[in-house]
C-alpha positions as CSV (number, residue, x, y, z in Angstrom):
1,M,-10.2,-3.4,8.6
2,A,-13.2,-1.8,7.0
3,P,-13.5,2.0,6.5
4,V,-16.0,3.9,8.5
5,A,-18.3,6.9,7.9
6,A,-15.5,9.5,7.7
7,E,-13.9,7.7,4.7
8,R,-17.2,7.0,3.0
9,G,-18.0,10.7,3.4
10,Q,-15.1,11.6,1.2
11,L,-16.8,9.7,-1.7
12,V,-19.8,12.0,-1.4
13,G,-17.6,15.1,-1.1
14,A,-15.7,14.2,-4.2
15,L,-18.9,14.3,-6.3
16,H,-19.2,18.0,-5.7
17,R,-16.5,18.9,-8.2
18,E,-15.7,21.5,-10.7
19,E,-16.5,21.0,-14.4
20,P,-14.0,18.3,-15.6
21,R,-11.0,19.5,-17.6
22,M,-9.8,16.2,-19.0
23,K,-11.2,12.8,-20.0
24,I,-9.0,10.3,-18.2
25,L,-8.8,6.5,-18.4
26,L,-7.7,5.1,-15.0
27,L,-6.7,1.5,-14.8
28,V,-6.3,-0.1,-11.3
29,H,-5.4,-3.7,-10.6
30,R,-7.8,-4.0,-7.6
31,L,-11.0,-2.2,-6.8
32,P,-9.8,1.0,-5.1
33,Y,-12.3,0.7,-2.2
34,P,-12.4,0.1,0.7
35,P,-9.1,1.7,1.6
36,N,-8.2,-1.1,4.0
37,K,-4.7,-2.2,2.7
38,G,-1.7,-0.4,1.4
39,D,-2.3,-0.4,-2.4
40,K,-6.0,0.3,-2.0
41,V,-5.3,3.3,0.3
42,R,-3.1,4.8,-2.4
43,S,-5.3,3.9,-5.4
44,F,-8.4,5.2,-3.6
45,H,-6.8,8.6,-2.9
46,L,-5.5,8.8,-6.5
47,L,-9.1,8.1,-7.8
48,Q,-10.6,10.6,-5.5
49,H,-7.9,13.2,-6.4
50,L,-8.5,12.7,-10.2
51,A,-12.3,12.5,-9.9
52,A,-12.4,15.9,-8.1
53,R,-10.8,17.5,-11.1
54,H,-11.5,15.5,-14.2
55,E,-13.9,13.0,-15.9
56,V,-12.6,9.6,-14.9
57,H,-13.4,6.3,-16.7
58,L,-12.2,3.4,-14.5
59,G,-11.2,-0.1,-15.4
60,T,-10.5,-2.4,-12.5
61,F,-10.7,-5.9,-11.0
62,V,-12.6,-7.3,-8.1
63,D,-10.6,-10.2,-6.6
64,D,-12.4,-10.5,-3.3
65,P,-16.2,-11.2,-3.1
66,D,-16.5,-9.0,-0.1
67,D,-15.6,-6.0,-2.3
68,E,-18.7,-6.4,-4.5
69,Q,-20.7,-4.4,-2.1
70,H,-18.5,-1.4,-2.7
71,V,-18.7,-1.3,-6.5
72,P,-21.6,1.2,-6.4
73,K,-19.6,3.6,-4.2
74,V,-16.7,3.6,-6.6
75,R,-19.0,3.8,-9.7
76,A,-20.5,7.1,-8.2
77,L,-17.1,8.7,-8.7
78,C,-16.7,7.7,-12.3
79,S,-18.2,8.7,-15.6
80,S,-18.0,5.1,-16.7
81,M,-16.6,2.0,-15.1
82,H,-15.8,-1.6,-16.0
83,V,-15.3,-4.2,-13.3
84,A,-13.7,-7.5,-14.3
85,R,-14.0,-10.4,-11.9
86,L,-10.8,-12.2,-10.9
87,E,-10.7,-15.5,-9.0
88,P,-7.2,-15.7,-7.5
89,K,-6.8,-19.5,-7.6
90,R,-7.9,-19.7,-11.2
91,A,-5.8,-16.7,-12.2
92,K,-2.7,-18.3,-10.7
93,L,-3.2,-21.4,-12.9
94,W,-3.9,-19.2,-15.9
95,S,-0.7,-17.2,-15.2
96,L,1.4,-20.3,-15.8
97,R,1.0,-19.7,-19.5
98,G,3.8,-17.2,-19.0
99,L,6.2,-20.1,-18.8
100,C,5.3,-21.0,-22.4
101,T,5.1,-17.4,-23.8
102,G,8.3,-16.3,-22.1
103,E,6.6,-13.4,-20.2
104,A,6.2,-12.5,-16.6
105,L,3.5,-14.6,-14.9
106,S,2.0,-11.4,-13.5
107,L,0.9,-10.4,-16.9
108,P,-1.5,-13.3,-17.8
109,Y,-2.6,-13.3,-14.2
110,Y,-4.3,-10.0,-14.9
111,R,-5.1,-10.4,-18.6
112,D,-8.8,-10.2,-19.3
113,A,-10.5,-10.0,-22.7
114,S,-13.6,-8.1,-21.4
115,L,-11.5,-5.3,-19.8
116,Q,-9.4,-5.0,-23.0
117,A,-12.5,-4.7,-25.1
118,W,-14.0,-2.1,-22.8
119,V,-10.7,-0.1,-22.9
120,D,-10.7,-0.2,-26.7
121,E,-14.4,0.6,-27.1
122,T,-14.4,3.4,-24.6
123,A,-11.2,5.0,-26.0
124,A,-12.9,5.1,-29.5
125,R,-16.1,6.5,-28.1
126,V,-14.8,9.0,-25.5
127,G,-11.4,10.1,-27.0
128,F,-9.2,10.1,-23.8
129,D,-7.0,13.1,-23.1
130,A,-4.8,11.1,-20.8
131,V,-4.3,7.6,-19.3
132,V,-3.3,6.9,-15.7
133,V,-2.2,3.4,-14.8
134,F,-2.0,2.2,-11.2
135,S,0.3,-0.9,-10.9
136,G,2.6,-1.6,-13.8
137,V,0.9,-4.8,-14.9
138,M,-2.2,-2.8,-15.9
139,A,-0.1,-1.0,-18.6
140,Q,-0.6,-4.1,-20.8
141,F,-4.1,-2.8,-21.5
142,T,-2.8,0.5,-23.0
143,Q,-0.5,-0.7,-25.7
144,H,-3.0,0.0,-28.5
145,L,-4.1,3.4,-27.5
146,G,-1.7,5.3,-29.7
147,R,-0.1,8.6,-28.6
148,V,-2.4,9.4,-25.7
149,R,-0.4,10.9,-22.8
150,T,0.1,8.1,-20.3
151,L,1.3,8.1,-16.7
152,V,2.1,5.0,-14.7
153,D,2.1,4.7,-10.9
154,F,4.4,1.7,-10.3
155,V,4.4,2.6,-6.6
156,D,7.3,0.2,-5.9
157,V,9.7,-1.6,-8.2
158,D,7.3,-4.6,-8.2
159,S,9.8,-6.8,-10.0
160,A,12.4,-6.3,-7.2
161,K,10.1,-7.9,-4.6
162,W,10.3,-11.2,-6.4
163,R,14.1,-11.0,-6.3
164,D,13.8,-10.3,-2.6
165,Y,11.5,-13.2,-2.0
166,A,13.6,-15.8,-3.7
167,P,16.2,-16.4,-0.9
168,E,13.4,-16.9,1.6
169,H,11.9,-19.8,-0.3
170,P,13.1,-23.3,-1.4
171,W,13.5,-24.5,-4.9
172,P,11.5,-24.5,-7.2
173,L,9.8,-21.3,-5.9
174,S,13.2,-19.6,-5.6
175,W,13.8,-20.3,-9.3
176,L,10.3,-19.1,-10.2
177,Y,10.7,-15.9,-8.2
178,R,14.1,-15.1,-9.8
179,R,12.5,-15.6,-13.2
180,E,9.6,-13.4,-12.4
181,F,12.1,-10.7,-11.3
182,R,13.8,-10.8,-14.7
183,K,10.7,-11.0,-16.9
184,L,8.7,-8.4,-15.0
185,L,11.6,-6.0,-14.9
186,Q,11.8,-6.2,-18.7
187,F,8.1,-5.3,-19.0
188,E,8.4,-2.5,-16.5
189,Q,11.4,-1.0,-18.4
190,R,9.6,-1.2,-21.8
191,T,6.6,0.4,-20.2
192,A,8.7,3.2,-18.6
193,A,10.4,3.9,-22.0
194,R,7.1,4.5,-23.8
195,V,5.0,6.5,-21.4
196,A,5.2,10.2,-20.5
197,C,6.2,9.6,-16.8
198,S,6.5,6.8,-14.3
199,F,5.9,7.4,-10.6
200,F,7.4,5.6,-7.6
201,V,6.6,6.1,-4.0
202,T,10.1,7.3,-3.0
203,E,13.3,8.7,-4.5
204,Q,15.0,5.4,-3.3
205,E,12.6,3.4,-5.6
206,V,13.4,5.8,-8.5
207,A,17.1,5.2,-7.9
208,L,16.6,1.5,-7.7
209,F,14.7,1.3,-11.0
210,R,17.5,3.4,-12.6
211,S,20.2,1.2,-11.2
212,L,18.6,-2.0,-12.8
213,G,19.4,-0.8,-16.3
214,T,16.3,1.4,-17.1
215,D,16.6,3.6,-20.2
216,P,18.2,6.8,-19.1
217,A,15.7,8.8,-21.2
218,A,12.7,7.4,-19.3
219,R,11.1,10.1,-17.2
220,L,10.8,9.0,-13.6
221,A,9.4,10.9,-10.5
222,A,8.6,10.3,-6.9
223,S,5.1,10.7,-5.4
224,G,5.0,9.7,-1.7
225,N,2.1,8.2,0.2
226,G,0.0,10.5,2.4
227,V,-2.3,10.0,5.3
228,N,-5.8,11.3,6.1
229,A,-4.9,12.9,9.5
230,D,-8.5,13.9,10.1
231,F,-9.7,10.3,9.8
232,F,-6.7,8.9,11.7
233,S,-6.9,11.1,14.7
234,P,-7.3,10.2,18.4
235,Q,-10.9,10.5,19.7
236,A,-11.6,10.9,23.4
237,E,-14.7,8.7,23.1
238,C,-13.0,5.8,21.5
239,P,-13.0,2.8,23.9
240,S,-10.0,0.5,24.3
241,P,-10.1,-3.0,22.7
242,F,-7.4,-4.2,25.2
243,A,-7.8,-6.1,28.4
244,E,-7.3,-4.1,31.6
245,G,-3.8,-4.2,33.0
246,E,-2.1,-5.4,29.8
247,L,0.7,-3.5,28.0
248,P,-0.4,-3.7,24.3
249,L,2.1,-3.6,21.5
250,V,0.5,-3.4,18.0
251,F,1.2,-4.4,14.4
252,T,-1.3,-3.7,11.7
253,G,-1.6,-4.9,8.1
254,A,-3.1,-7.4,5.7
255,M,-1.9,-10.7,7.2
256,D,-1.9,-12.7,4.0
257,Y,0.9,-10.4,2.5
258,W,4.2,-12.2,2.8
259,P,6.3,-9.3,4.1
260,N,3.8,-8.8,6.9
261,V,3.8,-12.5,7.7
262,D,7.6,-12.6,7.8
263,A,7.6,-9.4,9.9
264,V,5.4,-10.7,12.7
265,C,6.8,-14.3,12.7
266,W,10.3,-12.8,13.1
267,F,9.3,-10.3,15.7
268,V,7.6,-13.0,17.9
269,S,10.5,-15.4,17.7
270,A,13.5,-12.9,17.8
271,I,12.3,-9.9,19.8
272,L,9.2,-10.5,21.8
273,P,10.8,-13.0,24.3
274,E,13.4,-10.4,25.6
275,L,10.7,-7.7,25.8
276,R,8.5,-10.0,27.8
277,Q,11.3,-10.6,30.3
278,R,11.5,-6.8,30.9
279,F,7.7,-6.2,30.6
280,P,5.7,-9.2,31.8
281,R,2.4,-7.5,31.1
282,L,3.3,-7.0,27.4
283,R,1.0,-8.5,24.8
284,F,1.6,-8.3,21.1
285,H,-1.5,-7.7,19.0
286,I,-1.4,-8.6,15.3
287,V,-4.3,-6.7,13.7
288,G,-5.4,-7.3,10.2
289,R,-7.4,-9.3,7.7
290,S,-6.8,-12.8,6.4
291,P,-4.1,-14.1,8.8
292,T,-2.3,-17.1,7.2
293,A,-1.9,-20.4,9.1
294,A,1.6,-19.3,10.1
295,V,0.3,-16.1,11.6
296,Q,-2.6,-17.9,13.4
297,A,-0.1,-20.3,14.9
298,L,1.5,-17.4,16.8
299,A,-1.6,-16.8,18.9
300,G,-1.3,-17.6,22.6
301,D,-1.2,-16.0,26.0
302,H,1.2,-13.3,24.9
303,V,0.2,-12.9,21.2
304,R,-3.3,-12.0,19.9
305,V,-4.3,-12.4,16.3
306,T,-7.5,-10.5,15.6
307,G,-8.2,-11.1,12.0
308,T,-10.5,-8.5,10.4
309,V,-11.6,-5.7,12.7
310,P,-14.3,-3.1,11.9
311,D,-11.9,-0.2,12.7
312,V,-8.2,-0.3,13.2
313,R,-8.1,3.1,15.0
314,P,-8.9,1.9,18.5
315,Y,-6.1,-0.6,18.4
316,L,-3.7,2.2,17.3
317,Q,-5.0,4.8,19.7
318,H,-4.8,2.7,22.9
319,A,-1.5,0.9,22.1
320,A,1.5,1.5,24.3
321,A,3.6,1.6,21.0
322,V,3.4,0.4,17.4
323,V,6.0,-1.7,15.5
324,A,6.6,-2.2,11.8
325,P,9.5,-4.8,11.7
326,L,9.3,-5.3,7.9
327,R,12.4,-7.0,6.6
328,L,11.2,-7.5,3.0
329,A,8.9,-4.6,2.2
330,R,10.2,-1.3,0.8
331,G,8.6,2.1,0.2
332,V,6.4,4.3,2.3
333,Q,4.3,2.0,4.6
334,N,0.8,3.4,5.2
335,K,0.7,1.5,8.5
336,V,3.5,3.7,9.8
337,L,1.9,7.0,8.7
338,E,-1.4,5.9,10.2
339,A,0.0,5.0,13.5
340,M,1.9,8.3,13.7
341,A,-1.3,10.2,12.8
342,M,-2.9,8.4,15.7
343,S,-0.3,10.0,18.0
344,Q,1.6,6.7,18.5
345,P,5.4,6.2,18.8
346,V,6.5,3.8,16.1
347,V,9.6,1.6,15.8
348,A,10.1,0.5,12.2
349,A,12.6,-1.1,10.0
350,A,15.3,1.4,8.9
351,S,14.3,1.0,5.3
352,C,10.7,2.1,6.1
353,V,11.9,5.1,8.0
354,R,14.2,6.2,5.2
355,A,11.3,5.9,2.7
356,I,9.3,8.4,4.7
357,D,12.2,10.8,4.4
358,A,11.4,12.3,7.7
359,K,13.8,14.6,9.5
360,P,14.6,13.1,12.9
361,V,11.2,12.8,14.7
362,E,11.1,11.7,18.3
363,G,8.1,9.5,17.6
364,L,9.6,7.5,14.8
365,K,12.7,5.3,15.4
366,A,14.6,3.2,12.9
367,A,15.8,-0.3,13.8
368,E,18.4,-2.4,12.0
369,C,18.5,-5.4,14.3
370,E,16.8,-7.1,17.2
371,A,18.7,-5.1,19.8
372,D,17.5,-1.8,18.1
373,Y,13.9,-2.8,18.5
374,V,14.3,-3.8,22.1
375,E,16.2,-0.7,23.1
376,A,13.8,1.7,21.3
377,L,10.6,0.0,22.7
378,A,12.0,-0.4,26.2
379,G,12.6,3.4,26.4
380,W,8.9,4.1,25.6
381,L,7.3,1.2,27.4
382,S,9.1,2.1,30.7
383,D,8.1,5.8,30.5
384,P,4.5,6.4,29.3
385,A,4.9,10.2,29.5
386,K,7.9,10.0,27.2
387,A,5.9,7.8,24.8
388,R,3.0,10.2,24.8
389,A,5.3,13.1,24.0
390,A,6.9,11.1,21.2
391,G,3.5,10.2,19.8
392,A,2.5,13.8,19.8
393,A,5.6,14.7,17.8
394,A,4.8,11.9,15.3
395,R,1.3,13.3,14.7
396,D,2.6,16.8,14.4
397,Y,5.0,15.7,11.6
398,V,2.4,13.9,9.5
399,V,-0.1,16.7,9.8
400,R,2.5,19.2,8.5
401,S,4.2,17.0,5.9
402,C,2.0,14.1,4.7
403,S,-1.2,15.3,3.1
404,W,-2.5,13.3,0.1
405,D,-3.2,16.3,-2.1
406,A,0.3,17.6,-1.7
407,H,1.8,14.3,-2.7
408,L,-0.5,13.7,-5.6
409,S,-0.1,17.2,-7.1
410,V,2.8,15.8,-9.1
411,F,0.2,13.9,-11.2
412,D,-1.6,17.2,-11.9
413,R,1.6,18.8,-13.2
414,E,2.4,15.9,-15.5
415,L,-1.2,15.7,-16.8
416,E,-1.0,19.4,-17.6
417,S,2.4,19.3,-19.3
418,P,2.3,20.0,-23.1
């Protein structure tokens, strides 16, 4: 789902910034452009927010050859930049060293001598006023920077996802995932204890991290995800990508991400059949890059798997409704906010709705079980006027409450703290 001109225009706009106030090292585990998946949406807006106010020196990885074309766009935002190349298959093999060293496999996966050398050299030459880390594993590159004020955006309690994955996989993966949970949590907790402030996407994630035995003295804060409601906005001239006469139900996301794979497989097997009995014209559209074999196997008369699309917005705008049946993911899901901004009614897992922390909004319904999804969707699919009103209420909520600048302002306050 590649970005289009409106998102690219933000890069240009960010160049017209005030005289920088601080020299900041920003470390991101994946090139923060294009903003076409959850972590890259958040890291792109964090980069843009910091670059509009400060002098940013970016260290990052490219793990997808398709992203190479975007390196110049990102470099234009930065005073200096180092890009390390990461080949996922080789990195997975390299990460197994963690079994010998006793550390989380995620750490050697991202360990890179060239990036470490650049961080050390640039720190000595520039003299950073602050360090901002996006994704906890990148904190391993900051351990020799002395007393520079450091902020870490963990986003989610990343270690906890491995604990959640373990029951869904057979041995030996279940054992490996439980080990990764323990080892990565230890690293996250050591990191949180030594930095000035650690951020998570919701207060629920903050509470979870605290409950896992984190040092009570560690400073933790929530910084929610936002949405660009100008970019994700219904356009009258936008043509429909759906066949005439069908009733389209849409899920969006990177389809090589296990929680997304689990979500659509479960939805197709457990929920779609009953919905199809009530609404024979219903067709489920799975929209997103890199569908796994399990996702591709879902394709048929009543399920469409698109793979990468040039723009996700037409699929959202012309859907009858949008679903986010995520059983494993936590935190604020960008896919939910984007659908709401496109004036779509959304039925999502209750954990996703709680993470958004929305007051009751007619256009966003929480589901705990199969029957909840069926009931909520049936109400909208049988009454298009009601669905349109619910979608309008959803957009009104995100326009009022979900701007990126408002959510990222907590970083400004922490950077400016004495």
